[in-house]
All heavy atoms as an XYZ file, in Angstrom:
903
protein
N      45.254     12.112    107.940
C      46.490     11.554    108.635
C      47.732     12.325    108.115
O      48.683     12.484    109.100
C      46.492     10.054    108.472
N      47.867     12.581    106.963
C      48.961     13.197    106.540
C      49.191     14.646    107.165
O      50.204     15.056    107.572
C      49.018     13.440    105.022
C      49.488     12.280    104.264
C      49.410     12.590    102.692
O      48.684     13.452    102.278
N      50.428     12.077    102.099
N      47.937     15.378    107.353
C      48.031     16.673    107.983
C      48.462     16.548    109.378
O      49.325     17.253    109.825
C      46.698     17.360    107.799
O      46.319     17.485    106.474
C      46.734     18.643    108.575
N      47.925     15.634    110.143
C      48.420     15.306    111.561
C      49.797     15.028    111.583
O      50.475     15.524    112.504
C      47.491     14.170    112.116
O      46.121     14.546    112.134
N      50.413     14.197    110.622
C      51.762     13.794    110.748
C      52.623     15.115    110.483
O      53.656     15.178    111.092
C      52.100     12.731    109.765
N      52.172     15.864    109.514
C      52.900     17.050    109.204
C      52.856     18.126    110.321
O      53.961     18.618    110.671
C      52.328     17.719    107.950
C      53.015     18.932    107.465
C      52.614     19.497    106.103
N      51.121     19.583    105.949
C      50.457     18.913    105.001
N      51.021     18.186    104.153
N      49.099     19.066    104.955
N      51.794     18.162    110.938
C      51.774     19.166    112.063
C      52.614     18.650    113.195
O      53.286     19.364    113.916
C      50.391     19.337    112.627
C      49.512     20.210    111.669
N      49.316     21.532    111.869
C      48.973     19.899    110.453
C      48.602     21.974    110.924
N      48.452     21.109    109.954
N      52.616     17.327    113.465
C      53.349     16.751    114.558
C      54.895     16.892    114.238
O      55.704     17.007    115.120
C      53.154     15.285    114.621
N      55.207     16.985    112.991
C      56.676     17.203    112.599
C      56.987     18.739    112.560
O      58.137     19.025    112.267
C      57.026     16.524    111.237
N      56.048     19.609    112.909
C      56.285     21.059    112.826
C      55.950     21.696    111.586
O      56.241     22.879    111.397
N      55.481     20.923    110.571
C      55.044     21.655    109.329
C      53.711     22.199    109.389
O      52.915     22.106    110.329
N      53.410     22.959    108.324
C      52.193     23.707    108.328
C      51.538     23.440    106.815
O      52.252     23.340    105.916
C      52.385     25.123    108.336
C      52.658     25.649    109.692
C      52.751     27.200    109.686
N      52.799     27.698    111.076
C      51.734     27.850    111.859
N      50.555     27.588    111.404
N      51.845     28.277    113.145
N      50.234     23.113    106.803
C      49.537     23.034    105.675
C      49.288     24.328    104.998
O      49.450     25.431    105.606
N      48.843     24.356    103.733
C      48.541     25.609    103.138
C      47.493     26.444    103.897
O      47.519     27.599    103.921
C      48.059     25.312    101.660
N      46.408     25.788    104.415
C      45.440     26.570    105.135
C      45.968     26.984    106.401
O      45.228     28.009    106.954
C      44.252     25.601    105.340
C      43.543     25.227    104.018
C      43.775     24.272    103.166
C      42.513     26.023    103.506
N      42.945     24.236    102.192
C      42.147     25.305    102.334
C      41.777     27.159    103.817
C      41.094     25.709    101.366
C      40.684     27.540    102.929
C      40.477     27.013    101.755
N      46.949     26.463    106.919
C      47.524     27.080    108.128
C      48.399     28.270    108.037
O      48.726     28.854    109.010
C      48.350     25.913    108.818
C      47.503     24.807    109.340
O      46.338     24.903    109.446
O      48.039     23.613    109.325
N      48.870     28.488    106.807
C      49.914     29.552    106.676
C      49.072     31.050    106.838
O      48.072     31.106    106.385
C      50.511     29.592    105.155
C      51.504     30.542    105.119
S      52.401     30.354    103.469
C      53.581     31.648    103.617
N      49.865     31.868    107.556
C      49.393     33.130    107.842
C      50.444     34.167    107.530
O      51.537     33.784    107.125
N      50.183     35.543    107.820
C      51.163     36.478    107.569
C      52.550     36.347    108.273
O      53.615     36.589    107.731
C      50.603     37.898    107.965
N      52.430     35.692    109.492
C      53.685     35.527    110.114
C      54.580     34.531    109.321
O      55.893     34.645    109.341
C      53.366     34.950    111.550
N      53.996     33.513    108.789
C      54.935     32.583    107.974
C      55.302     33.149    106.677
O      56.215     32.643    106.008
C      54.017     31.189    107.718
C      53.895     30.402    109.050
C      52.841     30.991    109.837
O      51.770     31.419    109.344
N      53.057     30.831    111.155
N      54.597     34.188    106.239
C      55.054     34.880    104.982
C      56.339     35.778    105.176
O      56.960     36.141    104.237
C      53.903     35.680    104.432
C      53.849     36.184    102.972
C      54.219     34.937    102.079
C      52.599     36.742    102.529
N      56.559     36.135    106.529
C      57.629     37.038    106.751
C      58.899     36.218    106.664
O      58.987     35.016    106.881
C      57.420     37.546    108.240
C      56.296     38.421    108.423
C      56.067     38.814    109.917
O      57.061     38.882    110.641
N      54.806     38.987    110.334
N      59.975     37.037    106.225
C      61.325     36.409    106.139
C      61.837     36.657    104.686
O      61.377     37.512    103.989
N      62.905     35.890    104.345
C      63.564     36.068    103.147
C      63.119     34.932    102.213
O      63.160     33.759    102.572
C      65.019     35.974    103.189
C      65.716     37.226    103.783
C      67.200     37.261    103.776
O      67.833     36.274    103.323
O      67.656     38.280    104.336
N      62.756     35.314    101.015
C      62.350     34.385     99.910
C      63.088     34.505     98.701
O      63.494     35.687     98.347
C      60.846     34.544     99.545
C      59.957     34.253    100.597
C      59.609     35.061    101.756
C      59.176     33.131    100.935
N      58.694     34.558    102.694
C      58.352     33.290    102.140
C      58.961     31.991    100.232
C      57.376     32.432    102.561
C      58.099     30.975    100.682
C      57.364     31.232    101.852
N      63.460     33.480     98.011
C      63.962     33.480     96.635
C      62.893     33.186     95.601
O      62.132     32.287     95.827
C      65.116     32.408     96.540
O      66.171     32.784     97.418
C      65.780     32.503     95.114
N      62.817     34.047     94.601
C      61.715     33.946     93.572
C      62.409     33.571     92.211
O      63.336     34.360     91.843
C      60.937     35.255     93.506
N      61.977     32.639     91.642
C      62.464     32.276     90.275
C      61.371     32.348     89.275
O      60.169     31.868     89.641
C      63.076     30.831     90.109
O      62.198     29.855     90.650
C      64.387     30.763     90.929
N      61.479     33.133     88.168
C      60.578     33.239     87.154
C      61.195     32.634     85.830
O      62.256     33.335     85.448
C      60.039     34.669     87.005
C      59.047     34.832     85.803
C      59.446     35.160     88.288
N      60.730     31.662     85.215
C      61.278     31.351     83.845
C      61.413     32.505     82.974
O      60.570     33.337     82.803
C      60.398     30.205     83.312
C      59.696     29.716     84.606
C      59.579     30.876     85.511
N      62.654     32.534     82.288
C      62.833     33.605     81.290
C      63.650     34.782     81.848
O      64.098     35.613     81.142
N      63.678     34.877     83.196
C      64.345     35.857     83.900
C      65.696     35.357     84.260
O      65.707     34.302     84.861
C      63.571     36.534     85.011
C      62.356     37.231     84.665
C      61.685     38.020     85.869
O      62.281     38.145     86.940
N      60.588     38.523     85.514
N      66.834     36.012     83.914
C      68.119     35.435     84.127
C      68.549     35.310     85.513
O      69.246     34.268     85.934
C      69.078     36.538     83.504
C      68.315     37.726     83.530
C      66.854     37.369     83.348
N      68.140     36.083     86.394
C      68.410     36.019     87.910
C      67.271     35.871     88.819
O      66.209     36.300     88.459
C      69.241     37.265     88.341
C      70.538     37.423     87.603
O      71.187     36.351     87.370
O      70.737     38.632     87.153
N      67.538     35.115     89.826
C      66.463     34.987     90.801
C      66.176     36.330     91.615
O      67.067     37.244     91.675
C      66.796     33.902     91.876
N      65.005     36.591     92.142
C      64.691     37.731     92.865
C      64.679     37.460     94.328
O      64.574     36.287     94.721
C      63.294     38.384     92.479
N      65.118     38.465     95.137
C      65.087     38.324     96.572
C      64.008     39.108     97.177
O      63.885     40.327     96.976
C      66.431     38.658     97.244
C      66.585     38.631     98.799
C      66.436     37.112     99.163
C      67.921     39.295     99.124
N      63.124     38.422     97.909
C      62.033     39.142     98.675
C      62.418     39.180    100.091
O      62.845     38.141    100.653
C      60.637     38.409     98.423
C      60.006     38.582     97.111
C      60.680     37.930     95.979
C      58.530     37.939     97.213
N      62.178     40.276    100.699
C      62.443     40.386    102.171
C      61.180     41.055    102.689
O      60.755     42.087    102.405
C      63.662     41.334    102.394
C      64.935     40.742    101.996
C      66.118     41.523    102.261
O      66.080     42.756    102.408
N      67.361     40.891    102.468
N      60.433     40.236    103.503
C      59.199     40.637    103.990
C      59.049     40.589    105.517
O      59.590     39.667    106.201
C      58.065     39.724    103.497
C      57.937     39.590    101.884
C      56.959     38.348    101.526
C      57.578     40.883    101.334
N      58.458     41.684    106.168
C      58.239     41.603    107.528
C      56.882     42.114    107.798
O      56.109     42.369    106.889
N      56.355     42.240    109.111
C      55.068     42.718    109.447
C      54.831     44.174    108.900
O      55.629     44.987    108.947
C      55.001     42.722    110.985
C      56.417     42.722    111.330
C      57.135     42.137    110.300
N      53.587     44.331    108.246
C      53.277     45.609    107.843
C      52.960     46.504    109.120
O      52.250     46.090    109.990
C      51.957     45.663    106.978
C      51.845     46.846    106.165
N      51.441     47.999    106.755
C      51.828     47.037    104.902
C      51.306     48.971    105.814
N      51.564     48.376    104.694
N      53.539     47.717    109.096
C      53.335     48.554    110.382
C      52.035     49.138    110.552
O      51.684     49.490    111.695
C      54.386     49.654    110.201
C      54.606     49.761    108.672
C      54.468     48.354    108.104
N      51.171     49.176    109.572
C      49.777     49.737    109.705
C      48.685     48.728    109.530
O      47.626     48.971    110.095
C      49.772     50.858    108.514
C      50.586     51.936    108.661
C      50.632     52.924    107.466
O      49.570     53.063    106.877
O      51.648     53.520    107.133
N      48.906     47.672    108.726
C      47.751     46.777    108.417
C      48.093     45.403    109.099
O      48.857     44.619    108.572
C      47.564     46.599    106.906
C      47.186     47.946    106.303
C      46.482     48.933    106.857
C      47.538     48.394    104.947
N      46.436     49.978    105.949
C      47.063     49.652    104.865
C      48.383     47.792    103.991
C      47.249     50.297    103.578
C      48.584     48.422    102.734
C      48.069     49.767    102.642
N      47.351     45.138    110.161
C      47.531     43.837    110.836
C      47.219     42.693    109.889
O      46.252     42.754    109.109
C      46.648     43.747    112.063
C      46.754     42.508    112.901
C      45.887     42.536    114.027
C      46.133     41.289    114.814
N      45.386     41.241    116.094
N      48.006     41.537    109.885
C      47.739     40.391    109.117
C      48.333     40.456    107.761
O      48.017     39.620    106.958
N      49.122     41.590    107.478
C      49.732     41.680    106.094
C      51.189     41.812    106.322
O      51.785     42.056    107.385
C      49.156     42.853    105.351
O      49.497     44.123    106.042
C      47.666     42.669    105.169
N      51.951     41.766    105.121
C      53.372     41.959    105.202
C      53.824     43.059    104.220
O      52.960     43.618    103.420
C      54.096     40.620    104.771
C      53.916     39.514    105.622
C      53.692     40.403    103.180
N      54.981     43.743    104.586
C      55.472     44.702    103.800
C      57.011     44.475    103.759
O      57.639     43.982    104.656
C      55.230     46.110    104.535
C      55.801     47.374    103.695
C      55.438     48.583    104.416
C      55.880     49.812    103.552
N      55.620     51.019    104.224
N      57.675     44.948    102.526
C      58.970     44.708    102.353
C      59.457     45.158    101.009
O      58.969     46.062    100.405
N      60.458     44.373    100.508
C      61.049     44.696     99.180
C      61.236     43.410     98.337
O      61.334     42.346     98.838
C      62.397     45.393     99.236
O      63.217     44.590    100.055
C      62.269     46.730    100.045
N      61.383     43.705     96.976
C      61.717     42.680     96.122
C      62.960     43.339     95.303
O      62.825     44.425     94.850
C      60.583     42.171     95.120
C      59.953     43.341     94.344
C      61.075     41.156     94.196
N      64.034     42.542     95.223
C      65.237     42.953     94.533
C      65.542     42.056     93.413
O      65.587     40.851     93.639
C      66.470     43.038     95.390
C      66.282     44.029     96.574
C      67.530     43.986     97.484
O      68.718     43.962     97.053
O      67.392     43.988     98.758
N      65.768     42.594     92.210
C      66.163     41.747     91.115
C      66.761     42.700     90.048
O      66.327     43.778     89.803
C      65.152     40.936     90.490
C      63.952     41.855     89.806
C      62.970     40.829     89.195
N      61.671     41.392     88.811
C      60.812     41.947     89.675
N      61.074     41.998     90.960
N      59.722     42.370     89.313
N      67.821     42.176     89.375
C      68.521     42.912     88.234
C      68.907     44.325     88.636
O      68.644     45.261     87.846
C      67.573     42.876     87.033
N      69.407     44.482     89.854
C      69.840     45.833     90.197
C      68.795     46.699     90.569
O      69.090     47.978     90.861
N      67.525     46.311     90.733
C      66.519     47.325     91.228
C      65.809     46.684     92.477
O      65.890     45.567     92.806
C      65.262     47.405     90.067
O      64.667     46.048     89.975
C      65.794     47.853     88.701
N      65.290     47.628     93.160
C      64.496     47.338     94.523
C      63.124     47.998     94.299
O      63.095     49.147     94.236
C      65.357     47.852     95.667
C      64.659     47.521     96.967
C      65.349     48.058     98.237
N      66.528     47.190     98.513
C      67.323     47.354     99.513
N      66.879     48.109    100.493
N      68.274     46.644     99.776
N      62.040     47.178     94.599
C      60.726     47.659     94.598
C      60.072     47.429     96.005
O      60.468     46.431     96.529
C      59.882     47.018     93.532
C      60.294     47.388     92.197
N      59.856     46.760     90.971
C      61.222     48.308     91.618
C      60.425     47.173     89.932
N      61.272     48.029     90.257
N      59.204     48.306     96.325
C      58.476     48.035     97.551
C      57.534     46.964     97.294
O      56.971     46.742     96.125
C      57.700     49.419     97.976
N      57.056     46.252     98.300
C      56.131     45.027     98.193
C      55.232     44.992     99.383
O      55.711     45.274    100.545
C      56.871     43.815     98.017
C      56.042     42.498     97.970
S      56.958     41.162     97.433
C      56.849     41.092     95.704
N      54.122     44.744     99.216
C      53.027     44.368    100.307
C      52.320     43.194     99.867
O      52.235     42.760     98.761
C      52.139     45.534    100.548
C      52.759     46.763    101.057
C      51.344     45.892     99.266
N      51.750     42.468    100.883
C      50.974     41.263    100.657
C      50.275     40.649    101.741
O      50.386     41.134    102.898
N      49.545     39.579    101.452
C      48.879     38.852    102.424
C      48.677     37.345    101.956
O      48.899     37.088    100.863
C      47.521     39.433    102.913
C      46.547     39.542    101.747
O      46.707     38.815    100.859
O      45.577     40.207    101.898
N      48.149     36.524    102.897
C      47.842     35.231    102.616
C      46.493     34.923    103.243
O      46.121     35.314    104.342
C      48.876     34.225    103.123
C      49.170     34.334    104.622
C      48.590     32.812    102.801
N      45.546     34.251    102.408
C      44.220     33.881    103.001
C      43.950     32.550    102.455
O      43.725     32.233    101.302
C      43.286     34.960    102.382
C      41.889     34.793    102.911
O      41.615     33.933    103.780
N      40.993     35.437    102.265
N      43.765     31.646    103.512
C      43.453     30.245    103.169
C      44.437     29.553    102.092
O      44.023     28.844    101.261
C      42.068     30.148    102.656
C      41.044     30.480    103.818
C      39.644     30.350    103.358
N      38.616     30.551    104.460
C      37.338     30.128    104.465
N      37.023     29.428    103.533
N      36.726     30.451    105.457
N      45.703     29.962    102.290
C      46.647     29.213    101.371
C      46.913     30.095    100.162
O      47.836     29.784     99.435
N      46.075     31.099     99.874
C      46.178     31.968     98.607
C      47.136     33.144     99.022
O      46.677     33.880     99.950
C      44.836     32.245     98.055
N      48.221     33.345     98.288
C      49.055     34.409     98.585
C      48.947     35.560     97.532
O      48.957     35.182     96.272
C      50.610     34.018     98.564
C      51.486     35.095     98.725
C      50.772     32.862     99.659
N      48.819     36.818     98.000
C      48.842     37.870     97.001
C      49.906     38.799     97.429
O      49.965     39.261     98.566
C      47.418     38.694     97.110
O      46.459     37.687     96.828
C      47.450     39.857     96.108
N      50.844     39.096     96.431
C      51.910     40.100     96.589
C      51.892     41.096     95.580
O      51.719     40.727     94.357
C      53.246     39.381     96.626
C      53.515     38.417     97.861
C      54.790     37.475     97.465
C      53.629     39.031     99.057
N      52.058     42.289     95.895
C      51.960     43.385     94.980
C      53.219     44.355     95.144
O      53.671     44.722     96.223
C      50.749     44.382     95.044
C      49.497     43.595     94.948
C      48.238     44.339     95.194
O      48.387     45.250     96.103
O      47.252     44.109     94.628
N      53.970     44.500     94.101
C      55.095     45.303     94.024
C      54.966     46.635     93.410
O      53.967     46.773     92.578
C      56.351     44.556     93.442
C      56.181     44.366     91.911
C      57.367     43.669     91.425
O      58.369     44.417     90.979
O      57.341     42.381     91.425
N      55.744     47.748     93.807
C      55.541     49.155     93.245
C      56.865     49.549     93.056
O      57.736     49.728     93.851
C      54.753     49.895     94.152
O      54.715     51.235     93.689
N      57.125     50.004     91.795
C      58.459     50.561     91.431
C      58.531     52.038     91.937
O      59.655     52.421     92.270
C      58.517     50.637     89.908
N      57.334     52.636     92.005
C      57.405     54.128     92.545
C      56.844     54.310     93.833
O      56.680     55.487     94.305
C      56.648     55.062     91.540
C      55.291     54.685     91.354
O      54.628     53.974     92.051
N      54.657     55.267     90.362
N      56.415     53.256     94.563
C      55.776     53.362     95.888
C      54.388     53.827     95.933
O      53.767     53.882     96.945
N      53.826     53.981     94.682
C      52.341     54.368     94.696
C      51.613     53.490     93.778
O      50.586     52.857     94.261
C      52.334     55.885     93.964
C      53.025     56.806     94.963
C      50.820     56.163     93.935
C      53.258     58.200     94.273
N      52.068     53.128     92.616
C      51.222     52.334     91.634
C      51.686     50.933     91.632
O      52.852     50.762     91.873
C      51.360     52.869     90.196
C      50.790     54.320     90.059
O      50.926     55.067     91.006
N      50.424     54.763     88.889
N      50.875     49.972     91.303
C      51.268     48.556     91.306
C      51.973     48.238     90.020
O      51.392     48.498     89.023
C      49.991     47.711     91.570
C      49.352     47.776     92.979
C      50.392     46.223     91.290
C      48.055     47.165     93.064
N      53.141     47.755     90.079
C      53.923     47.453     88.875
C      54.218     45.952     88.560
O      54.627     45.559     87.574
C      55.325     48.147     88.873
O      56.042     47.650     90.016
N      53.748     45.176     89.603
C      53.797     43.736     89.421
C      52.977     43.050     90.502
O      52.857     43.558     91.599
N      52.373     41.902     90.031
C      51.392     41.179     90.974
C      51.905     39.758     90.979
O      52.285     39.118     89.976
C      49.979     41.200     90.519
O      49.587     42.609     90.317
C      49.087     40.740     91.454
N      51.988     39.136     92.175
C      52.316     37.870     92.387
C      51.062     37.088     93.023
O      50.771     37.500     94.084
C      53.465     37.668     93.330
C      54.709     38.429     92.898
C      54.875     39.822     92.930
C      55.868     37.886     92.473
N      56.114     40.139     92.456
C      56.761     38.931     92.177
C      56.477     36.563     92.291
C      58.173     38.733     91.754
C      57.712     36.403     91.830
C      58.552     37.461     91.582
N      50.400     36.156     92.441
C      49.380     35.360     92.883
C      49.679     33.930     92.936
O      50.005     33.357     91.827
C      48.083     35.638     92.066
C      47.589     37.088     91.828
C      46.427     37.214     90.926
C      47.179     37.718     93.174
N      49.656     33.334     94.137
C      50.101     31.967     94.189
C      49.371     31.164     95.358
O      48.653     31.841     96.024
N      49.821     29.939     95.403
C      49.252     29.094     96.362
C      50.337     28.439     97.111
O      51.393     28.172     96.497
C      48.417     27.872     95.690
C      47.188     28.394     94.991
C      46.044     28.842     95.967
O      45.964     28.187     96.965
O      45.184     29.734     95.499
N      50.191     28.181     98.332
C      51.181     27.526     99.192
C      51.258     26.036     98.757
O      50.136     25.458     98.624
C      50.871     27.663    100.669
C      52.009     26.824    101.583
C      50.903     29.019    101.066
N      52.396     25.447     98.518
C      52.603     24.072     98.205
C      52.257     23.232     99.324
O      52.735     23.451    100.342
C      54.012     23.874     97.685
O      54.332     24.595     96.495
N      51.368     22.343     99.180
C      50.678     21.662    100.276
C      51.839     20.900    101.089
O      51.734     21.002    102.283
C      49.756     20.504     99.784
C      48.348     21.094     99.410
O      48.112     22.077    100.028
O      47.714     20.483     98.464
N      52.758     20.284    100.490
C      53.786     19.477    101.382
C      55.056     20.242    101.776
O      56.154     19.659    102.053
C      54.075     18.143    100.631
C      52.885     17.256    100.446
O      52.103     17.226    101.387
O      52.766     16.512     99.510
N      54.966     21.529    101.575
C      56.235     22.309    101.719
C      56.418     23.000    103.209
O      57.245     23.585    103.372
C      56.190     23.473    100.678
O      55.225     24.597    101.155
N      55.477     22.601    104.060
C      55.490     23.233    105.489
C      55.534     24.754    105.329
O      56.364     25.403    106.046
C      56.599     22.700    106.252
S      56.509     20.995    106.729
N      54.855     25.401    104.394
C      54.843     26.838    104.113
C      56.014     27.360    103.819
O      56.412     28.580    104.034
C      54.105     27.501    105.394
N      56.887     26.623    103.055
C      58.231     27.200    102.652
C      58.292     27.307    101.186
O      59.363     27.666    100.653
C      59.342     26.304    103.122
O      59.384     25.057    102.609
N      57.287     26.962    100.481
C      57.271     27.089     98.943
C      55.905     27.528     98.539
O      54.900     27.162     98.940
C      57.533     25.804     98.291
C      57.601     25.756     96.763
C      57.930     24.513     96.182
O      59.202     24.266     95.951
O      57.058     23.864     95.705
N      55.923     28.549     97.682
C      54.720     29.107     97.023
C      54.863     29.094     95.499
O      55.876     29.518     94.978
C      54.504     30.568     97.435
C      54.325     30.597     99.050
C      53.243     31.123     96.813
C      54.439     31.933     99.667
N      53.735     28.559     94.825
C      53.851     28.653     93.321
C      52.634     29.408     92.788
O      51.540     29.308     93.343
C      53.878     27.081     92.887
C      54.990     26.363     93.202
C      54.968     24.796     92.580
N      56.120     24.165     92.920
C      57.156     24.117     92.054
N      57.030     24.689     90.909
N      58.324     23.403     92.332
N      52.854     29.994     91.711
C      51.746     30.759     91.166
C      52.204     31.481     89.869
O      53.043     31.164     89.056
N      51.565     32.600     89.639
C      51.727     33.436     88.438
C      52.098     34.943     88.702
O      51.610     35.511     89.594
C      50.449     33.480     87.564
C      50.154     32.199     86.902
O      51.063     31.553     86.385
O      49.003     31.669     87.117
N      53.080     35.453     88.065
C      53.605     36.732     88.186
C      53.165     37.593     87.008
O      53.329     37.016     85.924
C      55.088     36.749     88.352
C      55.852     38.144     88.125
C      55.686     38.990     89.235
C      56.490     38.450     87.080
C      56.190     40.373     89.068
C      56.974     39.688     86.902
C      56.964     40.628     87.945
O      57.514     41.852     87.819
N      52.813     38.726     87.184
C      52.446     39.612     86.081
C      53.116     40.868     86.295
O      52.912     41.654     87.379
C      50.891     39.760     85.900
C      50.366     40.639     84.739
C      48.921     40.621     84.491
O      48.226     40.364     85.472
N      48.476     40.947     83.405
N      53.886     41.353     85.226
C      54.602     42.667     85.391
C      53.769     43.716     84.656
O      54.094     44.035     83.650
C      55.981     42.520     84.846
N      52.783     44.268     85.348
C      51.925     45.255     84.750
C      50.549     44.672     84.341
O      50.448     43.461     84.058
N      49.722     45.604     84.006
C      48.254     45.098     83.643
C      48.263     44.404     82.379
O      47.458     43.453     82.219
C      47.367     46.401     83.546
C      47.104     47.007     84.938
O      47.257     46.343     85.991
O      46.727     48.155     84.962
N      49.016     44.848     81.409
C      48.911     44.142     80.035
C      49.844     43.094     79.648
O      49.929     42.526     78.660
C      48.966     45.205     78.984
C      47.719     46.308     79.080
O      46.666     45.973     79.436
O      48.230     47.452     78.830
N      50.730     42.816     80.687
C      51.712     41.929     80.437
C      51.226     40.459     80.633
O      50.320     40.267     81.317
C      53.029     42.018     81.368
N      51.820     39.523     79.908
C      51.287     38.052     80.043
C      51.766     37.534     81.412
O      52.909     38.057     82.028
C      52.158     37.329     78.887
C      53.287     38.182     78.578
C      52.866     39.655     78.890
N      51.089     36.652     81.928
C      51.536     36.058     83.189
C      52.641     35.009     83.072
O      52.680     34.466     81.953
C      50.304     35.475     84.065
O      49.765     34.362     83.194
C      49.162     36.418     84.393
N      53.499     34.903     84.119
C      54.628     33.742     84.064
C      54.582     33.091     85.257
O      54.338     33.752     86.297
C      55.896     34.653     83.908
C      56.036     35.475     82.678
C      57.333     36.291     82.667
O      57.393     37.221     83.388
N      58.412     35.753     81.975
N      54.838     31.812     85.181
C      54.862     31.041     86.474
C      56.074     31.401     87.376
O      57.055     31.859     86.843
C      54.982     29.582     85.985
C      55.630     29.657     84.603
C      55.163     31.067     84.033
N      55.818     31.343     88.705
C      56.868     31.611     89.590
C      56.946     30.648     90.662
O      55.980     29.953     90.920
C      56.834     33.038     90.174
C      55.772     33.124     91.204
C      55.966     32.832     92.509
C      54.547     33.773     90.943
C      55.026     32.874     93.621
C      53.471     33.908     91.908
C      53.771     33.500     93.105
N      58.077     30.552     91.323
C      58.254     29.673     92.440
C      58.959     30.473     93.517
O      60.044     31.103     93.286
C      58.981     28.331     92.202
C      59.276     27.615     93.553
C      58.443     27.538     91.171
N      58.382     30.569     94.680
C      59.063     31.253     95.916
C      59.479     30.242     96.805
O      58.734     29.359     97.221
C      58.014     32.234     96.583
C      57.572     33.438     95.969
C      56.627     34.217     96.901
C      58.661     34.453     95.580
N      60.688     30.276     97.274
C      61.183     29.319     98.199
C      61.887     30.167     99.362
O      62.553     31.093     99.183
C      62.246     28.405     97.588
C      61.747     27.512     96.706
C      62.771     26.443     96.197
N      62.022     25.430     95.438
C      62.009     25.489     94.063
N      62.483     26.502     93.458
N      61.325     24.619     93.363
N      61.365     29.723    100.707
C      61.742     30.498    101.821
C      63.276     30.138    102.088
O      63.775     29.080    102.232
C      61.007     29.980    103.038
C      61.133     30.902    104.232
C      59.922     31.272    104.848
C      60.006     32.335    105.853
N      58.825     32.327    106.663
N      64.020     31.341    102.253
C      65.460     31.142    102.546
C      65.606     31.289    104.176
O      66.500     30.500    104.638
C      66.216     32.378    102.023
C      66.251     32.282    100.546
C      66.887     33.488    100.018
N      68.240     33.798    100.540
C      69.257     34.362     99.992
N      69.143     34.911     98.803
N      70.422     34.586    100.527
N      64.930     32.132    104.864
C      65.168     32.193    106.348
C      63.911     32.932    106.804
O      63.217     33.611    106.159
C      66.391     33.028    106.657
O      66.306     34.321    106.233
N      63.569     32.580    108.131
C      62.346     33.225    108.799
C      62.584     34.607    109.015
O      63.625     35.195    108.938
C      62.367     32.478    110.124
C      63.507     31.580    110.220
C      64.188     31.694    108.922
């Protein structure tokens, strides 16, 4: 019943989120990092059902690609446009109408994971 009410109000459940809902501007907060990051994501020009964009934080801008599958979000950032320098693995928050994602951020293969929250700023 909650899902039906949410859909009637225009919201989306985690399982309903697709690449189109991942597009837009997002604010990312990671505890221990002084400033929030800004993600700008649009449709990937080569891979249908995925996104491509940038993540900006602390005066740097990295390329980013990602997708969403059954509510699970995977975003990968690259400082040099070739190698993965950061991974964001999260889940769409059930009651957020696809506007909040929570998960773990890892800055490189050997770095510890840190929790993150992404909140949608605009479509």
